[in-house]
Structure formats: C-alpha cells, structure tokens
C-alpha positions as CSV (number, residue, x, y, z in Angstrom):
1,M,0.0,0.0,0.0
2,E,2.8,2.4,0.9
3,L,4.4,1.7,-2.6
4,L,1.1,2.5,-4.3
5,F,0.8,5.7,-2.2
6,W,4.3,7.0,-3.3
7,Y,3.7,5.9,-6.8
8,G,0.4,7.9,-6.9
9,L,2.0,10.9,-5.4
10,F,4.8,10.8,-8.0
11,L,2.3,10.4,-10.8
12,A,0.3,13.4,-9.6
13,K,3.4,15.5,-9.5
14,T,4.4,14.4,-12.9
15,I,1.0,15.1,-14.4
16,T,1.0,18.6,-12.7
17,I,4.4,19.5,-14.1
18,V,3.5,18.2,-17.6
19,A,0.2,20.2,-17.5
20,A,2.0,23.3,-16.4
21,I,4.5,23.0,-19.2
22,A,1.8,22.4,-21.8
23,A,-0.2,25.5,-20.5
24,I,2.9,27.7,-20.8
25,A,3.6,26.4,-24.3
26,I,0.1,27.1,-25.4
27,I,0.2,30.6,-24.0
28,L,3.6,31.3,-25.7
29,V,2.2,30.0,-29.0
30,N,-0.9,32.2,-28.8
31,V,1.2,35.2,-28.0
32,A,3.5,34.5,-30.9
33,Q,0.5,34.1,-33.2
34,R,-1.0,37.4,-32.1
35,K,2.3,39.2,-32.6
36,R,2.6,37.7,-36.1
37,G,-0.8,39.1,-36.9
38,Q,0.2,42.6,-35.8
39,A,2.1,44.9,-38.1
40,G,3.6,46.7,-35.0
41,Q,3.1,47.9,-31.5
42,L,2.2,51.3,-30.1
43,K,4.5,52.4,-27.3
44,V,3.7,55.3,-25.0
45,V,6.4,56.6,-22.6
46,R,6.0,59.4,-20.0
47,I,9.0,61.6,-20.9
48,G,8.1,63.9,-17.9
49,D,8.9,61.1,-15.5
50,D,12.2,60.5,-17.2
51,Y,13.2,64.2,-16.8
52,R,12.0,64.2,-13.2
53,H,14.1,61.1,-12.4
54,V,17.2,62.7,-13.9
55,K,16.6,65.9,-11.8
56,E,16.3,63.8,-8.7
57,E,19.5,61.9,-9.4
58,M,21.4,65.1,-10.0
59,T,20.0,66.7,-6.9
60,L,21.1,63.6,-4.9
61,A,24.6,63.6,-6.5
62,K,25.1,67.3,-5.5
63,L,24.5,66.6,-1.8
64,P,27.3,65.8,0.6
65,P,27.6,62.1,1.3
66,L,26.2,62.5,4.9
67,E,23.1,64.2,3.6
68,Q,22.3,61.8,0.8
69,K,21.0,59.1,3.2
70,T,18.6,61.6,4.8
71,W,17.4,62.9,1.4
72,L,16.8,59.4,0.1
73,K,14.8,58.4,3.2
74,E,12.6,61.5,3.0
75,H,12.1,61.0,-0.8
76,K,11.0,57.4,-0.3
77,K,8.6,58.5,2.4
78,R,7.0,61.1,0.1
79,E,6.7,58.7,-2.8
80,K,5.1,56.1,-0.5
81,E,2.6,58.6,0.8
82,K,1.9,59.8,-2.7
83,N,1.3,56.2,-4.0
84,K,-1.0,55.4,-1.0
85,L,-3.1,58.5,-1.7
86,A,-3.4,57.6,-5.4
87,K,-4.5,54.0,-4.6
88,R,-7.1,55.3,-2.0
89,N,-8.5,57.8,-4.5
90,A,-8.6,55.1,-7.2
91,K,-10.6,52.7,-4.9
92,Q,-13.0,55.4,-3.9
93,G,-13.4,56.6,-7.5
94,I,-12.0,60.1,-6.7
95,K,-10.5,61.8,-9.7
96,R,-7.8,64.6,-9.5
97,D,-9.3,68.1,-9.4
98,S,-7.1,69.4,-12.1
99,T,-5.9,67.1,-14.9
100,K,-3.1,68.4,-17.0
101,P,-3.5,68.4,-20.8
102,S,-1.2,66.2,-22.7
103,L,1.7,67.1,-24.9
104,Y,2.3,64.2,-27.4
105,V,5.8,63.9,-28.7
106,L,6.4,62.3,-32.0
107,D,9.7,61.5,-33.7
108,F,10.2,61.4,-37.5
109,K,13.6,60.6,-38.9
110,G,12.9,60.5,-42.6
111,S,14.6,58.4,-45.2
112,I,14.6,59.0,-49.0
113,D,11.4,57.0,-49.6
114,A,9.7,58.4,-46.5
115,G,8.8,54.9,-45.5
116,E,8.4,56.1,-41.9
117,V,5.1,57.7,-42.8
118,A,3.4,54.3,-42.1
119,S,4.3,54.6,-38.4
120,L,3.5,58.3,-38.4
121,R,0.0,57.5,-39.6
122,E,-0.6,55.0,-36.8
123,E,0.7,57.5,-34.2
124,I,-1.5,60.4,-35.4
125,S,-4.5,58.1,-35.5
126,A,-3.8,57.0,-31.9
127,I,-3.5,60.7,-30.7
128,L,-6.7,61.8,-32.5
129,A,-8.6,58.9,-30.9
130,V,-7.9,60.3,-27.4
131,A,-7.1,64.0,-27.7
132,V,-9.1,66.5,-25.8
133,P,-9.2,70.3,-26.0
134,G,-6.0,71.7,-24.6
135,D,-3.8,68.9,-25.8
136,E,-0.8,69.6,-28.1
137,V,1.6,67.8,-30.4
138,L,5.4,68.2,-30.7
139,L,7.1,66.6,-33.7
140,R,10.8,66.2,-33.5
141,L,11.6,66.2,-37.2
142,E,14.8,65.2,-39.0
143,S,14.9,64.7,-42.7
144,P,16.8,66.0,-45.8
145,G,13.8,65.2,-48.0
146,G,13.2,62.5,-50.6
147,V,10.5,61.3,-53.0
148,V,7.6,63.7,-53.7
149,H,4.8,61.3,-53.2
150,G,6.2,59.9,-49.9
151,Y,6.7,63.3,-48.3
152,G,3.5,64.6,-49.7
153,L,1.7,61.8,-47.8
154,A,3.7,62.6,-44.6
155,A,2.6,66.2,-44.8
156,S,-1.0,65.1,-45.4
157,Q,-0.9,63.0,-42.3
158,L,0.3,66.0,-40.3
159,Q,-2.5,68.0,-41.9
160,R,-4.9,65.8,-40.0
161,L,-3.7,67.3,-36.7
162,R,-4.1,70.8,-38.1
163,D,-7.6,70.1,-39.4
164,S,-8.6,68.7,-35.9
165,G,-7.6,72.0,-34.2
166,I,-4.8,70.5,-32.2
167,T,-1.9,72.9,-31.7
168,F,1.1,71.4,-33.5
169,T,4.8,72.4,-33.2
170,A,7.6,71.1,-35.3
171,A,11.1,71.1,-33.7
172,V,14.1,70.9,-36.1
173,D,17.4,70.1,-34.2
174,K,19.4,69.1,-37.3
175,V,17.7,69.3,-40.7
176,A,14.3,69.7,-42.3
177,A,15.0,70.4,-45.9
178,S,13.0,69.9,-49.1
179,G,10.4,67.2,-48.2
180,G,11.4,67.7,-44.6
181,Y,10.4,71.3,-44.7
182,M,7.2,70.4,-46.6
183,M,6.3,68.5,-43.4
184,A,7.5,71.2,-41.0
185,C,5.5,74.0,-42.6
186,V,2.2,72.2,-41.8
187,A,2.9,73.1,-38.1
188,D,1.4,76.0,-36.3
189,R,4.9,76.8,-35.1
190,I,8.4,75.8,-36.2
191,V,11.3,75.9,-33.8
192,A,14.8,75.3,-35.2
193,A,18.3,75.0,-33.6
194,P,20.7,77.8,-34.6
195,F,22.6,75.6,-37.0
196,A,19.8,73.4,-38.2
197,I,19.4,73.2,-42.0
198,V,16.1,74.5,-43.2
199,G,14.5,75.3,-46.6
200,S,15.7,73.8,-49.9
201,I,12.2,74.5,-51.4
202,G,13.1,73.0,-54.8
203,V,12.9,69.9,-56.9
204,V,15.8,67.9,-58.3
205,A,16.1,64.8,-60.4
206,Q,19.3,63.0,-61.7
207,V,19.1,60.3,-64.4
208,P,22.3,58.6,-65.6
209,N,22.3,57.4,-69.2
210,F,24.4,54.5,-70.5
211,N,23.4,54.7,-74.1
212,R,26.9,55.6,-75.5
213,L,28.5,52.9,-73.4
214,L,26.1,50.3,-74.8
215,K,26.6,51.6,-78.4
216,R,30.4,51.1,-78.0
217,N,29.7,47.5,-77.1
218,N,27.2,46.9,-79.9
219,I,24.3,46.5,-77.4
220,D,20.9,47.6,-78.5
221,V,18.1,48.5,-76.1
222,E,14.5,48.6,-77.3
223,L,11.9,50.7,-75.4
224,H,8.3,50.5,-76.5
225,T,5.7,52.9,-75.0
226,A,2.1,53.8,-75.6
227,G,1.6,57.5,-75.1
228,Q,3.9,60.3,-76.3
229,Y,5.4,61.0,-72.8
230,K,5.1,57.7,-71.1
231,R,8.9,57.8,-70.9
232,T,10.7,61.2,-71.2
233,L,14.3,60.2,-70.1
234,T,15.6,56.7,-70.0
235,L,18.6,54.9,-68.5
236,F,19.7,52.9,-71.6
237,G,17.9,54.5,-74.6
238,E,19.0,57.5,-76.6
239,N,17.3,60.6,-75.0
240,T,15.9,63.3,-77.2
241,E,15.7,67.1,-76.6
242,E,11.9,66.8,-76.7
243,G,12.0,64.3,-73.9
244,R,14.4,66.5,-71.9
245,E,12.1,69.5,-72.3
246,K,9.1,67.5,-71.1
247,F,11.1,66.3,-68.1
248,R,12.1,69.8,-67.1
249,E,8.5,70.9,-67.5
250,D,7.4,68.2,-65.1
251,L,10.0,69.3,-62.6
252,N,8.8,72.9,-62.8
253,E,5.2,71.8,-62.3
254,T,6.2,69.9,-59.2
255,H,8.1,72.9,-57.9
256,L,5.1,75.1,-58.5
257,L,2.9,72.7,-56.5
258,F,5.5,72.7,-53.7
259,K,5.7,76.5,-53.6
260,D,1.9,76.8,-53.5
261,F,1.7,74.3,-50.6
262,V,4.3,76.1,-48.5
263,H,2.7,79.5,-49.3
264,E,-0.7,78.1,-48.2
265,M,0.7,76.8,-44.9
266,R,2.8,80.0,-44.3
267,P,1.1,82.9,-46.2
268,S,3.4,85.5,-44.6
269,L,6.5,84.0,-46.5
270,D,7.9,85.8,-49.5
271,I,7.7,82.5,-51.4
272,E,9.7,83.7,-54.5
273,Q,12.6,84.7,-52.3
274,V,12.8,81.4,-50.4
275,A,11.8,78.9,-53.1
276,T,15.1,79.0,-54.9
277,G,16.2,75.6,-53.8
278,E,18.7,77.1,-51.3
279,H,18.9,76.0,-47.7
280,W,19.6,78.2,-44.7
281,F,20.8,77.8,-41.1
282,G,18.3,78.3,-38.3
283,R,19.1,82.0,-37.5
284,Q,19.0,82.9,-41.2
285,A,15.7,80.9,-41.6
286,L,14.2,83.0,-38.7
287,E,15.0,86.2,-40.5
288,L,13.4,84.9,-43.7
289,G,10.3,83.7,-41.9
290,L,10.9,80.0,-42.6
291,V,10.8,79.3,-38.8
292,D,9.3,81.1,-35.9
293,E,11.7,80.6,-33.0
294,I,15.3,79.5,-32.3
295,G,15.7,76.7,-29.8
296,T,16.0,72.9,-29.4
297,S,13.4,70.2,-28.8
298,D,14.9,69.6,-25.3
299,T,14.3,73.2,-24.3
300,L,10.7,73.0,-25.5
301,I,10.0,69.8,-23.6
302,I,11.5,70.9,-20.4
303,S,9.7,74.2,-20.5
304,Q,6.3,72.4,-20.8
305,L,6.8,69.8,-18.0
306,E,4.8,71.8,-15.5
307,R,2.0,72.6,-17.9
308,F,1.6,69.3,-19.6
309,D,1.8,65.5,-19.1
310,V,4.5,64.9,-21.7
311,L,4.0,61.6,-23.5
312,S,6.2,60.1,-26.2
313,V,4.1,58.2,-28.8
314,R,5.9,55.8,-31.1
315,Y,4.5,53.0,-33.3
316,A,7.3,50.4,-33.7
317,R,6.7,48.3,-36.8
318,R,7.8,44.6,-36.7
319,K,10.8,43.9,-38.9
320,K,11.8,40.7,-40.6
321,M,15.2,39.3,-39.9
322,F,16.4,40.1,-43.4
323,D,15.2,43.7,-43.1
324,R,17.1,44.1,-39.8
325,F,20.3,42.8,-41.4
326,T,20.1,45.0,-44.5
327,Q,19.3,48.1,-42.5
328,S,22.2,47.4,-40.2
329,A,24.6,46.9,-43.2
330,A,23.3,50.1,-44.7
331,A,23.9,52.1,-41.5
332,S,27.4,50.7,-41.2
333,A,28.2,51.7,-44.8
334,E,26.8,55.2,-44.2
335,R,29.0,55.6,-41.1
336,S,32.1,54.5,-43.1
337,L,31.4,57.0,-45.8
338,L,30.9,59.7,-43.3
339,K,34.3,59.0,-41.7
340,L,36.0,59.2,-45.0
341,W,34.3,62.5,-45.8
342,Q,35.2,64.0,-42.4
343,R,38.9,63.1,-43.0
344,G,38.9,65.2,-46.1
345,D,39.3,69.0,-46.5
346,K,35.7,69.7,-47.6
347,P,33.1,71.0,-45.1
348,L,30.3,68.6,-44.2
349,L,26.8,69.9,-44.7
C-alpha cells in the first residue's frame, strides 16, 4: 500500500508538471501568433517622469555624502505617501481636481522614400482617438527630403492634426529640408536650432544614361511605349531634346505645387525669395520667416513639464530578420562614408 501511495504521489506531481509546461507552451504559441498578426506595436512613454528622475539623481549627487541618506529616506517616504493617496483615491473613484492636458511627442527621422510615414499614420490616428481640448503635439523632425509622393503623404498625415484643431509644433534640431520642410510648414509653429538646416524648397532629379557605353559595345536597347510622354528620359535608350524639355516641364510643375503648398501653410512668407532651392541655417531661416523661433526640442519639452503631461508616442513596426540585417549593413556603410568624408578637407553639410 505504501508503494502505491508513493507511486500515486509521483504520478500526480508528474501530471501537474506536464500540464503546467503544456499550458505555458500554449500561452507562448498564442502570444507569438498574435504578434505575427500585428504589423507593429504602439509604445507610450512618460517623458516627464524620465526628466524628473534625472533631476532627482542630479539633486542627490550634488548633496554631501552625509546628507544623501537623509534625502533618500525623505524622498522614499514622500513617494510612498503619494502612492497610498493615489491608490485610495482610485478605490473610492476620486479623480484629480485638475488634470493636465497632454503634450504628445512624435519622432520622425525620414529616409529618401519616407517609409516612416506608415508609423506616423498610426501615431497620429492614436492621438486623434484620445485627444481632448488643450492637448498639443510636438514633432521632433529630422529629414533632408526625398521622393515627392512619400513626403506629400507625410505632410497630409500631419494636416490631420491641423484640421482637428490640435496645436502642433515642429522642432528641427538638425535638418528639415525639401520634403522635410514640406512636413514642417504644416505646423502652427516651427522651432529650429541655430545651425539646423532649413528650406531647400526646390525639386531635383538626376538620371544617368548608359546609351553611349552600350553603343560602343554593340548592345541595342528597345523601349516600347504607348503614349507620347510615357517615358521622357531613360537609362539605356537615346534621350531626345523633346524628352528633356518635357522632363524639365514636369519638374517645374512639381516645384510650383511645392511652392503653392508652402505658401498656403505659411502665407506670410515671400515665397519667391525662399523657393530657390537654397537652404539656410536656423538663424537665417528665422530672418526669412521660414521658422518662428530659435531653440531645441529639449528646451521645448523641459519648458512644458509643469503645464503638460508629456508623452512620447511611437509606433514600432515589426521587422523581418532580413530587413534588420540589410538596415544594419546600410547604416554601417553610411558611417564608413561619413568618416572618409570627415577626414577630407571639404566641409560637411
């Protein structure tokens, strides 16, 4: 009987362990399947808390060693009382008398194809879903521009904020040129660092042509189109003056649309003066009316900590392993080229 008892106990333990492992495996599989079904994840971080913690750490570090222990003890006591009060109010359904409005901070570091607009769309949709009167948006923008349709869509996404009546500020710490400035000019206010690059309201296109090289090697290229201007300039065929003229005409039309858009967003600008394709540094841009203030995004955020709950909103898209590898390789190549350029005598813009 004793043998049967111990055997039954062993069997019960084994079944319990196996069941627990199976349950964990099922949960992990379900989580993985849900993640695979999602294109990305929305992440919200309280930037205000981060700044407050930094301030507390610096305050503690400045104290003499003998006073640090007392300060920590008092700080922990205050935090404990604060948490107790918050829990008690939550249980009793008591809300704070004065709730701060929110300042939503977005980050857009644009590439040539403006592929980041997909995440920007999700972030703006999330903000519009919960925004209340008094809330504002700060966009930390960095982009040298890129394809017209990509940055046109990015500007249109930001237009949703403007149309909803949400005060929107664009902060340019490094560069917002060409398509980047197209995005920035949608904002109610543009703040740029003193040496940030701003402007470049122009359109450029560069098309290499290998026709003469192919001819020297007796290689023919046939290009068949339906429509007189389906192809104006080609990579391998022989380009004509008529095609070049049409290509330049298309560029000028795009430039006109760009100028009209900027002038609509910032009607006080002398658009003919600034739409020459030139770029300016922050202080020069302020004189021309391209930006409204000189400053950095950090200064803006710190100045609003008392007035707003500052929240960073970021939609992180899931990336395949191949995409992660190729992006890492591209970033490495870019850093190598940058180092080579910096070793030369030419200034880096």
